[in-house]
Structures are given as structure tokens and as C-alpha cells.
C-alpha positions as CSV (number, residue, x, y, z in Angstrom):
1,M,-17.7,-16.5,8.5
2,G,-19.1,-15.1,11.7
3,S,-18.3,-18.3,13.7
4,S,-14.8,-18.5,12.4
5,V,-14.2,-14.8,13.2
6,R,-15.5,-15.4,16.8
7,E,-13.2,-18.4,17.1
8,L,-10.1,-16.5,15.9
9,A,-10.9,-13.6,18.2
10,E,-11.3,-15.9,21.2
11,K,-8.0,-17.7,20.3
12,T,-6.0,-14.5,20.2
13,P,-2.8,-15.0,22.2
14,A,-2.6,-12.9,25.3
15,G,0.6,-11.2,24.1
16,R,-0.6,-10.1,20.7
17,D,-0.4,-6.4,20.1
18,R,-4.0,-5.8,19.0
19,Y,-3.3,-2.1,18.4
20,I,-1.0,-3.0,15.5
21,D,-3.9,-5.0,13.9
22,L,-6.2,-2.0,14.3
23,L,-3.6,0.3,12.7
24,R,-3.4,-2.0,9.7
25,V,-7.1,-2.0,9.1
26,A,-7.5,1.7,9.8
27,S,-4.8,2.8,7.5
28,L,-6.1,0.8,4.5
29,G,-9.7,1.9,5.3
30,T,-8.6,5.5,5.3
31,V,-7.0,5.2,1.9
32,V,-10.1,3.6,0.5
33,L,-12.4,6.4,1.8
34,G,-9.9,9.0,0.6
35,H,-9.9,7.7,-2.9
36,W,-13.7,7.5,-3.0
37,L,-13.9,11.1,-1.8
38,M,-11.1,12.6,-4.0
39,A,-12.4,11.2,-7.3
40,A,-14.1,13.9,-9.2
41,V,-15.6,12.6,-12.4
42,T,-16.8,15.0,-15.0
43,V,-18.1,14.8,-18.6
44,G,-16.5,17.1,-21.1
45,D,-18.1,18.9,-24.0
46,D,-17.1,16.0,-26.3
47,G,-19.0,13.6,-24.1
48,R,-15.9,11.9,-22.7
49,A,-15.6,11.1,-19.0
50,E,-12.6,12.3,-17.1
51,V,-11.5,11.6,-13.6
52,G,-10.1,14.6,-11.7
53,N,-8.9,15.2,-8.1
54,L,-11.0,17.1,-5.6
55,L,-7.8,18.4,-4.1
56,A,-7.0,20.2,-7.3
57,V,-10.5,21.7,-7.4
58,V,-10.5,22.8,-3.8
59,P,-6.8,23.4,-2.8
60,E,-7.8,24.3,0.8
61,L,-8.6,20.7,1.4
62,Q,-5.0,19.7,0.9
63,L,-4.3,20.5,4.5
64,F,-6.4,17.5,5.5
65,T,-3.9,15.2,3.8
66,W,-1.6,15.8,6.8
67,A,-4.0,13.5,8.8
68,L,-5.4,11.4,6.0
69,Q,-2.3,10.4,4.1
70,I,-1.8,7.5,6.3
71,M,0.2,5.0,4.2
72,P,3.3,5.6,6.4
73,V,1.3,4.0,9.2
74,F,0.8,0.9,7.2
75,F,4.5,0.6,6.4
76,F,5.3,1.2,10.0
77,V,3.0,-1.6,11.0
78,G,4.7,-3.8,8.3
79,G,8.1,-3.2,9.9
80,F,6.8,-4.3,13.3
81,A,5.2,-7.5,11.9
82,H,8.2,-8.3,9.7
83,A,10.6,-8.1,12.6
84,L,8.5,-10.5,14.7
85,S,7.9,-12.9,11.8
86,Y,11.5,-13.2,10.7
87,R,12.8,-13.7,14.2
88,S,10.2,-16.4,14.8
89,L,11.2,-18.3,11.7
90,S,14.9,-17.8,12.4
91,R,14.9,-19.9,15.5
92,G,16.7,-23.2,14.7
93,S,16.8,-23.0,10.9
94,G,19.3,-22.3,8.2
95,D,19.6,-18.9,6.6
96,G,18.5,-19.8,3.1
97,S,15.4,-21.8,4.2
98,V,14.5,-19.0,6.6
99,Y,14.6,-16.3,3.9
100,S,12.4,-18.3,1.5
101,A,10.0,-19.3,4.2
102,F,9.8,-15.7,5.5
103,L,9.0,-14.4,2.0
104,R,6.3,-16.9,1.4
105,A,4.8,-16.4,4.9
106,R,4.7,-12.6,4.6
107,L,3.6,-12.5,1.0
108,Q,0.9,-15.3,0.8
109,R,-2.0,-13.0,1.9
110,L,-0.6,-10.2,-0.2
111,L,0.3,-11.8,-3.5
112,R,-2.5,-14.3,-3.9
113,P,-5.3,-11.7,-4.0
114,T,-3.1,-9.4,-6.0
115,M,-2.5,-12.0,-8.7
116,V,-6.2,-12.8,-8.8
117,F,-6.9,-9.1,-9.3
118,I,-4.3,-8.8,-12.0
119,G,-5.6,-11.9,-13.7
120,V,-9.2,-10.9,-13.7
121,W,-8.5,-7.3,-14.9
122,G,-6.0,-8.5,-17.4
123,A,-8.4,-11.0,-18.9
124,L,-11.2,-8.5,-19.0
125,A,-9.0,-5.9,-20.7
126,L,-8.0,-8.5,-23.3
127,V,-11.6,-9.5,-24.0
128,L,-12.6,-5.8,-24.3
129,Q,-9.8,-5.0,-26.7
130,L,-10.4,-8.1,-28.9
131,G,-14.1,-7.1,-29.0
132,G,-13.2,-3.5,-30.0
133,Q,-14.7,-2.0,-26.9
134,G,-13.3,1.1,-25.3
135,G,-13.5,4.8,-24.9
136,G,-14.9,7.0,-22.2
137,L,-14.8,5.9,-18.6
138,L,-13.7,2.4,-19.6
139,D,-10.4,3.6,-20.9
140,V,-10.0,5.6,-17.7
141,A,-10.8,2.5,-15.6
142,L,-8.3,0.3,-17.4
143,R,-5.6,2.8,-16.5
144,L,-6.7,3.9,-13.1
145,V,-7.6,0.6,-11.3
146,A,-3.9,-0.5,-11.5
147,Q,-2.5,2.6,-9.9
148,P,-2.8,1.5,-6.2
149,L,-0.5,-1.4,-7.1
150,W,2.5,0.9,-6.4
151,F,1.8,0.3,-2.7
152,I,2.1,-3.5,-3.3
153,G,5.4,-3.0,-5.1
154,I,6.9,-0.9,-2.3
155,Y,5.7,-3.4,0.3
156,L,7.4,-6.2,-1.6
157,A,10.7,-4.4,-1.4
158,M,10.3,-3.9,2.3
159,V,9.7,-7.6,2.9
160,A,12.6,-8.6,0.7
161,L,15.0,-6.2,2.5
162,T,13.8,-7.0,6.0
163,P,16.7,-9.5,6.9
164,P,19.6,-7.1,6.2
165,L,17.9,-4.1,7.5
166,L,16.9,-5.9,10.7
167,R,20.5,-6.9,11.2
168,L,21.5,-3.2,10.9
169,H,18.7,-2.3,13.4
170,E,19.9,-4.9,15.9
171,R,23.4,-3.5,15.7
172,W,22.8,0.2,15.4
173,G,19.2,0.8,16.6
174,W,18.2,4.4,16.2
175,G,21.5,4.9,14.2
176,A,20.2,2.8,11.3
177,F,17.0,4.9,11.2
178,G,19.1,8.1,11.4
179,A,21.2,6.9,8.4
180,L,18.1,6.4,6.3
181,V,16.8,9.8,7.3
182,G,20.1,11.4,6.4
183,A,20.2,9.6,3.0
184,A,16.7,10.9,2.2
185,A,17.7,14.4,3.1
186,A,20.8,14.2,1.0
187,V,18.8,13.0,-2.0
188,D,16.5,16.0,-1.8
189,V,19.5,18.3,-1.5
190,A,21.0,16.8,-4.7
191,R,17.6,17.0,-6.4
192,F,16.5,20.5,-5.6
193,T,19.9,22.3,-5.1
194,F,22.1,20.6,-7.6
195,D,19.5,19.3,-10.1
196,V,21.1,15.8,-10.2
197,P,19.1,13.7,-12.7
198,Y,17.2,10.6,-11.5
199,V,18.5,10.9,-7.9
200,E,15.0,11.5,-6.6
201,F,14.0,7.9,-7.3
202,L,16.3,6.8,-4.5
203,N,13.9,8.1,-2.0
204,F,11.4,5.4,-2.9
205,A,13.8,3.3,-0.9
206,F,15.2,5.7,1.7
207,V,11.9,7.4,2.7
208,W,9.7,4.3,3.0
209,L,12.4,2.1,4.5
210,A,13.0,4.7,7.2
211,V,9.3,4.5,8.2
212,H,9.6,0.7,8.0
213,Q,12.6,0.9,10.4
214,L,10.4,2.7,12.9
215,G,8.4,-0.5,13.0
216,F,11.6,-2.4,14.1
217,L,12.1,0.1,16.9
218,R,8.5,-0.4,18.0
219,A,8.9,-4.2,18.0
220,D,11.9,-3.8,20.4
221,G,10.2,-1.3,22.7
222,K,12.5,1.5,21.7
223,L,9.9,4.0,20.5
224,R,9.6,5.5,24.0
225,L,9.1,9.2,23.2
226,P,6.4,9.3,20.6
227,Y,5.6,13.0,21.4
228,A,9.1,13.9,20.5
229,L,8.9,12.0,17.2
230,A,5.5,13.5,16.4
231,G,6.7,17.0,17.3
232,A,9.9,16.7,15.3
233,G,8.1,15.3,12.3
234,L,5.4,17.9,12.3
235,A,7.8,20.8,12.8
236,G,10.1,19.5,10.0
237,A,7.2,19.0,7.5
238,S,5.8,22.5,8.3
239,L,9.2,24.2,7.8
240,L,9.9,22.3,4.6
241,V,6.5,23.2,3.1
242,A,6.7,26.8,4.3
243,L,10.3,27.5,3.2
244,G,11.2,24.9,0.6
245,P,10.0,23.7,-2.8
246,Y,7.5,21.2,-1.2
247,P,3.8,21.4,-1.9
248,L,1.2,21.4,0.9
249,S,-0.5,18.2,-0.1
250,M,1.0,14.9,1.1
251,V,-0.6,13.1,-1.8
252,G,-0.1,13.7,-5.5
253,V,-2.2,16.5,-7.0
254,P,-2.5,16.9,-10.8
255,G,-0.7,19.9,-12.2
256,E,1.8,20.3,-9.4
257,R,5.5,20.7,-10.4
258,V,6.6,18.7,-7.4
259,S,4.8,15.9,-5.7
260,N,5.5,14.8,-2.2
261,M,4.5,11.2,-3.1
262,A,6.0,10.3,-6.5
263,P,8.8,10.1,-5.8
264,P,8.7,10.6,-2.0
265,T,10.3,13.7,-0.6
266,F,12.0,14.4,2.7
267,A,8.8,16.3,3.7
268,L,6.8,13.1,3.3
269,L,9.3,11.3,5.6
270,C,8.8,14.1,8.2
271,H,5.0,13.6,7.7
272,G,5.5,9.9,8.4
273,M,7.4,10.6,11.6
274,W,4.6,12.9,12.7
275,L,1.9,10.2,12.0
276,V,3.8,7.4,13.7
277,G,4.4,9.5,16.8
278,A,0.7,10.5,16.8
279,V,-0.7,7.0,16.6
280,E,1.7,5.8,19.3
281,L,0.3,8.5,21.6
282,L,-3.1,6.9,21.1
283,R,-1.9,3.4,21.9
284,A,-3.0,3.2,25.5
285,P,-6.6,4.3,25.2
286,A,-7.0,2.3,21.9
287,S,-5.7,-0.8,23.6
288,R,-8.3,-0.5,26.3
289,W,-11.0,-0.1,23.7
290,L,-9.7,-3.2,21.8
291,A,-10.1,-5.3,25.0
292,R,-13.8,-5.3,24.4
293,P,-14.8,-8.6,22.7
294,R,-17.1,-7.1,20.1
295,V,-14.6,-4.4,19.1
296,W,-11.8,-7.0,18.7
297,R,-14.1,-9.3,16.6
298,G,-14.7,-6.4,14.3
299,V,-11.0,-5.8,13.8
300,V,-10.3,-9.5,13.3
301,A,-13.0,-9.7,10.6
302,A,-11.8,-6.5,8.9
303,N,-8.2,-7.8,8.9
304,G,-9.3,-10.9,7.0
305,I,-10.6,-9.0,4.0
306,S,-8.6,-5.7,4.1
307,M,-6.3,-6.4,1.2
308,T,-9.1,-7.7,-1.0
309,A,-11.1,-4.6,-0.3
310,F,-8.1,-2.4,-1.0
311,L,-7.5,-4.0,-4.4
312,W,-11.0,-3.8,-5.6
313,H,-12.2,-0.5,-4.1
314,L,-11.4,1.6,-7.2
315,T,-13.2,-1.0,-9.4
316,A,-16.3,-0.4,-7.2
317,M,-16.0,3.4,-7.3
318,L,-15.7,3.4,-11.1
319,G,-18.6,1.0,-11.3
320,V,-20.7,3.5,-9.4
321,Y,-19.8,6.3,-11.8
322,G,-20.2,4.1,-14.8
323,T,-23.7,3.2,-13.7
324,L,-24.6,6.9,-13.2
325,L,-23.4,7.7,-16.7
326,A,-25.2,4.7,-18.2
327,L,-28.5,5.9,-16.5
328,D,-27.9,9.5,-17.7
329,V,-27.8,10.7,-14.1
330,P,-26.4,14.3,-14.2
331,L,-23.0,14.6,-12.6
332,P,-22.7,18.0,-10.8
333,E,-19.5,20.0,-11.0
334,P,-17.1,18.8,-8.3
335,A,-17.2,20.6,-5.0
336,T,-20.6,22.3,-5.7
337,A,-23.5,21.8,-3.4
338,G,-25.1,19.2,-5.7
339,W,-21.8,17.3,-5.8
340,W,-21.5,17.2,-2.0
341,A,-25.1,16.1,-1.7
342,Q,-24.3,13.1,-3.9
343,V,-21.3,12.0,-1.8
344,P,-23.1,9.9,0.8
345,L,-25.0,8.0,-1.8
346,R,-22.0,7.4,-4.0
347,M,-19.9,6.2,-1.1
348,A,-22.7,3.9,0.2
349,V,-23.1,2.3,-3.2
350,A,-19.3,2.0,-3.6
351,A,-19.1,0.3,-0.2
352,A,-21.9,-2.1,-1.2
353,L,-20.1,-3.0,-4.5
354,T,-16.8,-3.4,-2.7
355,A,-18.5,-5.8,-0.3
356,A,-19.9,-7.8,-3.2
357,L,-16.4,-8.0,-4.7
358,V,-14.9,-9.0,-1.4
359,A,-17.5,-11.8,-1.0
360,A,-16.4,-13.1,-4.4
361,F,-12.6,-12.9,-3.9
362,R,-11.9,-13.0,-0.2
363,R,-11.1,-16.7,-0.1
364,F,-7.8,-15.9,-1.9
365,E,-6.7,-13.8,1.0
366,R,-6.9,-16.6,3.4
367,P,-3.6,-18.2,4.4
368,G,-2.8,-21.4,2.6
369,A,-1.5,-24.6,4.1
370,T,1.8,-24.1,5.8
371,G,4.7,-26.5,6.4
372,E,8.2,-26.6,7.8
373,P,11.0,-24.8,5.8
374,G,13.4,-27.2,4.2
375,P,16.8,-28.0,5.7
376,A,19.7,-25.6,5.3
377,G,21.2,-27.8,2.6
378,T,18.2,-27.3,0.3
379,A,17.8,-23.6,0.8
380,S,16.0,-21.8,-1.9
381,G,16.8,-18.3,-0.9
382,P,18.1,-17.2,-4.3
383,T,14.9,-18.5,-6.0
384,A,12.8,-16.6,-3.5
385,A,14.8,-13.4,-4.0
386,L,14.5,-13.7,-7.8
387,G,10.7,-14.3,-7.4
388,V,10.1,-11.2,-5.2
389,T,12.3,-9.1,-7.6
390,L,10.2,-10.1,-10.6
391,C,7.0,-9.4,-8.6
392,L,8.3,-6.0,-7.6
393,F,9.1,-4.8,-11.1
394,G,6.0,-6.4,-12.5
395,V,3.6,-4.9,-10.0
396,L,5.3,-1.4,-10.1
397,G,5.3,-1.5,-13.9
398,L,1.7,-2.4,-14.1
399,S,0.8,0.4,-11.7
400,M,2.3,2.8,-14.2
401,V,1.1,1.5,-17.5
402,G,-2.3,0.1,-16.5
403,F,-4.3,-2.6,-18.3
404,G,-5.0,-0.7,-21.5
405,G,-3.2,-1.5,-24.7
406,L,-2.3,-5.1,-23.8
407,L,-2.2,-6.2,-27.5
408,E,-0.3,-3.0,-28.6
409,G,2.2,-3.4,-25.7
410,R,1.6,0.1,-24.4
411,A,4.7,1.2,-22.4
412,A,5.6,3.4,-19.5
413,M,8.9,4.4,-17.9
414,L,9.7,2.7,-14.6
415,V,12.6,5.0,-13.4
416,A,14.8,4.6,-16.5
417,V,13.4,1.3,-17.8
418,R,10.7,1.0,-20.4
419,V,8.0,-1.5,-19.4
420,T,4.9,-2.8,-21.2
421,A,1.7,-4.1,-19.7
422,P,2.2,-7.7,-21.1
423,A,5.8,-7.8,-19.7
424,A,4.6,-6.4,-16.3
425,V,1.9,-9.1,-16.0
426,A,4.3,-11.8,-17.0
427,M,6.9,-10.7,-14.5
428,A,4.4,-10.5,-11.7
429,L,3.0,-13.9,-12.3
430,A,6.4,-15.6,-12.8
431,G,7.7,-14.0,-9.6
432,W,4.7,-15.1,-7.6
433,V,5.1,-18.7,-8.8
434,L,8.8,-18.6,-7.7
435,V,7.9,-17.2,-4.3
436,E,5.2,-19.8,-3.8
437,R,7.6,-22.7,-4.6
438,A,10.6,-21.4,-2.9
439,G,9.7,-22.2,0.7
440,R,7.1,-23.4,3.1
441,S,6.4,-21.3,6.2
442,R,6.1,-22.5,9.7
443,A,3.2,-21.9,12.1
444,G,3.8,-19.0,14.4
445,D,4.1,-16.2,11.8
446,Y,2.8,-12.8,13.0
447,A,0.1,-12.4,10.3
């Protein structure tokens, strides 16, 4: 792998924005480290293992989520890359073939490792259930490892909606972003002031798509006053948390009446604006740092495995705790001196296990063979749209219900729709097949 990374780094086009690649890696890496640190596993009086959240144990740490809740940066990076990719594919091709080729090009490295993850964990859960195995940390793992898939589902929606939103951006610029910001604010007013039922779920679209729209503005060089964006976002989030019904934490914390994350709130959108402005302020010094060959090779290598590492990092973390429990190693109470003393060792072992899982599954993240999109007369845009919709509902449903209870059809509510684990797995796999078959992407995609 070392020689291929060196070759890729040396062949990097002069015009490529290396800082965007760094932000992609750094955002996913921060999420991984945050999950490893926040997990607080305890054993109850009945001997059952439970996974809590460090932020609930030490509420003072919630302030750090204002820097470490960095998912908005990943979605901002996605908007930048999606704009360049779609425009590249649009040159000289029919609309239908462009859409299907765009979906396949953007989703190859996302869906292939995701479907492998779903397949492996689904098969393991089925074998365990047929064998009568369960209880303790295993039941927790079957539920917990699927939770980060919500991020995949939201990202799928962003890819699917890129063409119409890009057209709105090209016509209205900052006005399109402002419309999404206004819609997100209106949703929270309806939610918290008038108690309108279910309206809060609209902000899964408005909040995250507004951050995504900032990526379009970045791609066109219109994000010229990052300090103003950061200042407005930070001031807005601070006022909303201080005066409104919004919690301090920018990630979900057990026991809170309101979460800024699920569904997203206007406070989280302000947080996203603050983060995007902040990272843009660091662009110049970071770009100089990335000009160093060794640094850039590291970013290239990390980009090639980042999604695989993200998918499997909770598996590794739970594997560490499972091993400690199997060896009867005492687990100190969370946030005690003994607990903090174990943190470096737990994270080091989790990193080693993640590396082993990445070595086993990283080949599925490599882009497949690409080809020209079909002619306009054979456009498969509707097939691609159906495929990404099925993937979206399947992945989001699975993130809520988990892999437990496959035979019983354990269900969860996705907005107002009841979804079971078998149905979620079937939708995700069927959607992936449709996306793969709908179009063939051209070279030149901004990966």
C-alpha cells in the first residue's frame, strides 16, 4: 500500500484543494476518538453490562462538544466535492445519464464498505440468534454498532438532492443558503412555541442541507468572510443555548428532554456555521503544511481507509470492553481517577483492533472500475433515484433498530413509519444494487 499511496500523492493535480481532503479525514477521525472517549461501560448489580455516556456523568465536559462535534464539517466538505463532481460529469452528457453516473460515482466508496459492514454484522447477528447466544454486552453491541449509520443515511440524501440544490445555488447563491436557514428557524419556532407535532423532523433536511450548501459556496469561492460566519454562528448558538430551550451539548446526551442532534435544532445549525467559519480561517496555514510531501502522503493514506475505519470503530471499542469483561478486569466507575488512567490503554487497543478490521475490509473502499455514462436516450436516472431512496430508508432504519431481533422482526419508528431490521437490511441491499447498475461514472470525479 505504501508505494501506491506515494504514487497517488505524487500524481495529485496541482489545482486540487488538499485542505478539503484534510478536513474530511480530520472530521471522521474526531468522531471516532470522541466515541471511544465518551463510551462509559459499567456492570450493574445484576451482572449486566451497560454503555453510558461520559457527558452525562460529567456535564461540564459538554462544552467541549462545541469544538468536537465536527460532523457539520464533513457535510460541508461533501457539498464542496459534490458540486465539483456533478459539474465535471455534466459536461456534454444528458441529464438522466449524468444523474445516475453522479450517484454511482459519489456513492461507490460509501455504499460498498457500508453494505459489507451490514452484511457481516447481519450474518453474525443471525448466527448468534439461531445459536441462542445473547445477553450482556453482546445485546448492547448488536444495537449500538448500527447507530453511526444515521450519518450515512443523511449523506445519501445530500448526494441525491445535489442537482436541484446546486441549481438553486447557481441562481440565488447566498439566498439559497438563507432560505434553508430561515426554514430551519421556522421549524424550531413551530416546534417549541406552537408544539406542532412531527415538524421537528424537517430539520434533518433543512439543517444539514444548509451546511451542505456552504460547501457549494466554498466551491465557487464565495465564502470570503469566514470570520463573520464563525462569529455569527458562535453568537447565535450561545444566545440560543443561554436563552432558549436548547441544551449545552451539541451531541445527544441520555436523559435530556431536548437533543440538539436528533432531530437537529437551529442551535446545531448555528454551531455548524461557527465550525465552518473556524476551519476556513485555518485554511492558509494548513495549506502550507499540506505542501510537505510526507504530510500529504499521510492524508492520502488516511483518505483511502477513513470510511472503513468509521464503520468499524465501534466494533473495535466494544471488542475492547468485551475482552476486559471476559478477562474479569475490573472496570472503574466512569470519570474516576482509575477510569481516566485506563483511557490511554483502551484507546490504543481500540486503535489496534480498528487497524486490523481496516486491513481486512479496506479493499471494499477502493473505487471500482469506471466507464462512460450511457447516452441520454438510455438514461437511468429514475432507477438511480429509487435505489438511493431505498438505501436512505434502509440505512436510517437500521441505525435506529440495530441488528438485534432479526428473526423476531424487532421494529423502531423512523419518523412516523414503523421499520424492522430485516426490512431495513433488504431495502439497503436492494437500493445499493440499483445504484450500482444505474450508471457508470467517468474519470475526473472529485473523490
